[in-house]
C-alpha positions, 0 to 999 in steps of 0.5 A, spaced: 840 340 938 839 335 932 833 334 929 829 328 932 826 325 925 820 321 925 818 319 932 813 314 934 811 313 941 808 307 944 804 307 950 802 302 955 796 299 958 791 304 959 794 309 954 798 315 956 794 321 954 795 327 958 797 329 963 802 323 961 809 325 959 808 321 952 802 326 951 806 332 953 812 330 949 808 328 943 805 335 943 812 339 944 815 335 939 810 337 934 810 344 936 817 344 933 815 341 927 817 334 929 814 329 925 810 325 931 806 319 931 802 317 937 797 312 936 792 310 941 793 302 940 786 299 940 783 297 947 788 300 951 785 298 958 784 291 955 790 289 951 791 283 947 798 281 944 796 279 937 792 285 936 797 290 939 802 286 934 798 287 928 797 294 929 804 296 931 807 292 925 802 296 920 804 303 924 812 301 923 811 299 916 807 306 914 810 311 918 818 308 918 820 312 925 827 314 926 826 314 934 821 309 938 819 311 945 816 305 949 813 306 955 811 300 960 807 295 956 809 297 950 816 295 952 814 288 952 810 289 945 817 291 942 820 285 945 815 280 942 816 284 935 824 283 936 823 276 937 819 275 931 824 279 927 819 282 922 820 289 923 825 294 920 831 297 924 830 304 927 836 309 929 834 310 936 830 306 941 828 308 948 825 303 953 822 307 959 819 303 965 818 296 962 815 291 967 818 285 969 818 279 964 814 275 968 809 279 970 802 276 972 797 281 972 791 278 969 788 283 964 795 283 960 797 276 961 797 275 953 804 279 953 807 274 958 812 271 959 817 274 954 824 272 952 829 278 952 830 279 945 837 277 942 836 284 937 833 290 939 832 292 932 835 299 933 842 302 932 842 305 939 838 303 945 837 305 952 833 303 958 830 308 963 828 305 970 826 307 977 828 305 983 821 304 986 817 301 980 812 297 982 812 293 976 819 292 975 824 291 982 830 294 981 834 288 981 830 285 975 832 292 971 839 290 972 838 283 970 834 286 964 840 291 962 845 286 963 841 281 958 840 287 953 847 289 953 845 297 953 846 303 957 841 304 963 839 311 966 836 309 973 831 315 976 831 315 984 824 314 986 821 315 980 815 310 980 813 307 974 815 314 970 808 316 969 803 321 971 801 318 978 809 319 979 810 326 977 812 325 970 807 329 966 812 335 963 819 331 962 824 336 960 829 332 960 826 327 956 825 332 950 832 334 950 834 327 950 830 325 944 832 332 941 839 329 941 841 326 947 847 321 947 846 314 949 851 313 954 849 313 961 853 310 967 850 303 968 853 301 974 850 298 981 851 302 987 853 299 993 
């Protein structure tokens, strides 16, 4: 497997501390001497778009990751950063369990709506979704995949791909980050 290089993990609303798969993944990559940044973005339970953008722009500028892995609200944050166009391109981008683009939850309303970015600022990108994510109906996920023009991996009954859905240790994600190919069959079933 290839060396993943510098990996930046960006959590969503509420953070992704242990036993969430992002915390597990950060530890696993570090065990193998990977260079990992997994910052706690300020006020994760009461996020505000402008604060999060400012903080993540600084991390991106200082850390210069090869791979960025977003979960949940971090995907929406990434879309906003892309739409501004002021970030450097990364080699690999993993967008896991994004919420729908017009989410109407009061606590995170500063992030929505968001436009699909024309450029993801990544040489390779993949969307990873679940058939039963409460924040992204599967039909909306297909629409997003089509608009982004990137491969999509669909996980059956994976919920929001978080610890409540059984995603603590996620060996597939570790293997994928360490060298998996960004090619999935992105076809609708039925």
